[in-house]
C-alpha positions in Angstrom: 139.2 -104.0 17.2 141.2 -102.8 14.2 141.6 -105.3 11.3 145.0 -105.5 9.6 145.4 -107.1 6.1 148.8 -108.7 5.7 149.7 -109.2 2.0 152.9 -111.3 2.0 153.9 -114.4 0.1 156.5 -115.5 2.6 154.5 -117.8 5.0 156.9 -117.5 7.9 157.1 -113.7 7.7 153.3 -113.4 7.3 152.8 -115.6 10.4 155.3 -113.7 12.4 153.7 -110.3 11.6 150.3 -111.7 12.4 151.5 -113.1 15.7 152.9 -109.8 16.8 149.9 -107.8 15.7 147.5 -110.1 17.4 149.5 -109.8 20.6 148.9 -106.0 20.4 145.1 -106.6 20.1 144.7 -106.4 16.3 142.7 -108.8 14.2 144.7 -110.0 11.2 144.1 -111.7 7.8 146.8 -112.9 5.4 146.8 -113.0 1.6 149.7 -114.3 -0.4 148.7 -113.3 -3.9 148.3 -109.8 -5.4 145.3 -110.6 -7.5 143.2 -111.4 -4.4 143.7 -108.2 -2.6 141.2 -105.7 -4.1 138.2 -108.0 -3.8 139.0 -108.8 -0.2 139.4 -105.1 0.7 136.1 -104.3 -1.0 134.3 -107.0 0.9 136.0 -106.6 4.4 137.1 -102.9 4.7 140.3 -103.4 6.7 141.7 -100.6 8.9 145.2 -100.9 7.5 147.1 -102.9 4.8 150.7 -104.2 5.1 151.5 -104.6 1.4 154.6 -106.5 0.1 156.1 -105.1 -3.1 157.1 -108.4 -4.7 154.0 -110.6 -5.0 152.9 -113.4 -7.3 150.0 -112.6 -9.6 150.3 -108.8 -9.3 153.0 -106.7 -7.7 152.4 -104.3 -4.8 152.6 -101.2 -6.9 149.7 -102.3 -9.1 147.8 -103.4 -6.0 148.3 -100.1 -4.3 147.1 -98.2 -7.4 144.0 -100.4 -7.7 143.1 -100.1 -4.0 143.5 -96.3 -4.1 141.0 -96.2 -6.8 138.2 -97.0 -4.4 139.5 -96.8 -0.8 141.5 -94.5 1.5 142.6 -97.3 3.8 146.2 -96.7 5.2 148.8 -98.7 3.2 152.3 -99.6 4.5 154.5 -100.8 1.6 157.0 -103.5 2.4 160.0 -104.1 0.1 163.2 -106.2 0.0 164.8 -103.9 -2.6 166.6 -100.9 -1.1 166.8 -99.3 -4.6 163.0 -99.3 -4.8 162.6 -96.9 -1.9 163.3 -93.8 -4.0 160.8 -95.1 -6.6 158.2 -95.6 -3.9 158.7 -92.2 -2.5 158.8 -90.6 -6.0 155.6 -92.2 -7.3 152.3 -90.7 -6.1 150.8 -94.1 -5.2 149.0 -93.0 -2.0 151.0 -95.3 0.3 151.2 -93.9 3.9 154.5 -95.4 4.9 157.1 -98.0 3.8 159.6 -100.4 5.4 162.5 -102.3 4.0 163.4 -105.9 4.6 164.9 -107.1 6.8 163.1 -105.1 9.4 162.2 -105.4 13.1 158.7 -106.7 13.5 158.4 -104.6 16.7 159.2 -101.5 14.7 156.6 -102.5 12.1 154.0 -102.9 14.8 154.9 -99.4 16.2 154.4 -97.9 12.7 151.1 -99.6 12.4 150.0 -98.3 15.8 151.1 -94.7 14.9 149.2 -94.7 11.6 146.0 -96.0 13.2 146.4 -93.5 16.1 146.3 -90.7 13.5 143.0 -91.9 12.2 141.5 -91.0 8.8 140.4 -87.7 7.5 136.6 -87.3 7.3 135.4 -88.8 4.0 133.5 -86.8 1.4 132.3 -90.0 -0.3 134.3 -88.8 -3.3 136.8 -91.0 -5.2 139.1 -89.7 -7.9 141.4 -91.8 -10.1 143.8 -89.7 -12.1 145.1 -92.6 -14.2 141.7 -93.5 -15.4 140.4 -89.9 -15.3 137.3 -91.2 -13.4 135.3 -89.7 -10.6 132.7 -91.3 -8.3 130.5 -89.7 -5.6 128.8 -92.2 -3.2 129.5 -94.9 -5.7 127.9 -93.1 -8.6 130.0 -92.2 -11.7 130.4 -88.5 -12.5 131.3 -87.6 -16.1 133.7 -84.7 -15.9 135.6 -82.7 -18.5 139.4 -82.5 -18.0 139.1 -79.0 -16.6 136.3 -80.0 -14.2 138.3 -83.0 -13.1 141.4 -80.9 -12.3 139.1 -78.3 -10.5 137.5 -81.0 -8.4 140.9 -82.6 -7.7 142.2 -79.3 -6.4 139.3 -78.7 -4.1 139.3 -82.3 -2.9 143.0 -82.1 -2.1 142.1 -80.1 1.0 138.4 -80.4 2.0 137.3 -77.3 3.9 140.1 -75.1 2.7 139.1 -72.1 0.7 140.8 -71.7 -2.7 140.9 -68.3 -4.4 139.8 -68.0 -8.0 143.4 -67.2 -8.9 144.8 -70.3 -7.3 142.2 -72.5 -9.0 143.0 -70.9 -12.4 146.6 -72.0 -12.0 145.4 -75.6 -11.9 142.8 -75.5 -14.7 144.7 -75.4 -17.9 147.9 -77.3 -18.6 148.8 -74.9 -21.4 148.6 -71.9 -19.0 146.3 -70.0 -21.4 145.2 -66.5 -20.3 141.6 -66.6 -19.1 139.6 -64.5 -16.6 138.7 -65.5 -13.1 135.0 -65.7 -14.2 136.0 -68.8 -16.1 136.3 -70.5 -12.8 132.7 -69.5 -11.9 131.5 -71.1 -15.1 133.3 -74.4 -14.5 132.1 -74.4 -10.8 128.5 -74.0 -12.0 128.8 -77.1 -14.2 130.7 -79.0 -11.6 128.0 -78.3 -9.0 125.3 -79.4 -11.3 127.0 -82.8 -11.9 127.7 -83.3 -8.2 124.1 -82.5 -7.3 122.9 -85.0 -9.7 124.9 -87.7 -7.8 123.9 -86.3 -4.4 120.6 -84.4 -4.7 119.8 -81.5 -2.4 123.3 -81.0 -1.1 125.8 -78.3 -2.1 129.3 -79.8 -1.9 131.1 -76.8 -3.5 130.5 -73.6 -1.6 131.3 -70.1 -2.6 132.9 -67.9 0.0 132.0 -64.3 -1.0 135.0 -62.2 -2.1 137.4 -65.1 -1.5 136.8 -68.2 -3.6 135.5 -71.8 -3.3 135.8 -74.8 -1.0 134.7 -78.4 -0.9 132.5 -79.2 2.0 133.2 -82.4 4.0 
């Protein structure tokens, strides 16, 4: 049974959402304050979060950023401000969908069902936080240089996809300096060493001869 976390400070709306979701066979839990969300998510690992934008304690945008720092759980943002929609779309917060109040609860349930039906991509155990410039593998911190962080972020954006050295070079340096493709090899060597220290005996970044590199799932 999938577990849905409803983060909503309007008691009647939260109860209505929970009622409809339970009727569809989902287990639900409601939280009415933004500050309590991250701890509950860490402890209970829900399958999806319905996250209101305007919350006491901490707003939905901050909550979404915090949760994305350690979890890939699907998040549906809920807002009463039509003008916030463009902002939600424009910001790379990692939300999977959004709905605007007032909305049909039946439509909301349909969106939840569709997202859960898609499932999640296989996890690499890797968590990257661009705002904090932090990286973790299996819960272990990895100390990366800015170039290594961008390199790993590019590979992690599409696990299993092979990136050419040329494509990786485009992402490495913000000042677009002229360097050779062998520069990528040097950074890959350092990145592999750091990843292997966090997960010994496993090669996460693989070289595809004559093509480039990919991150193994």
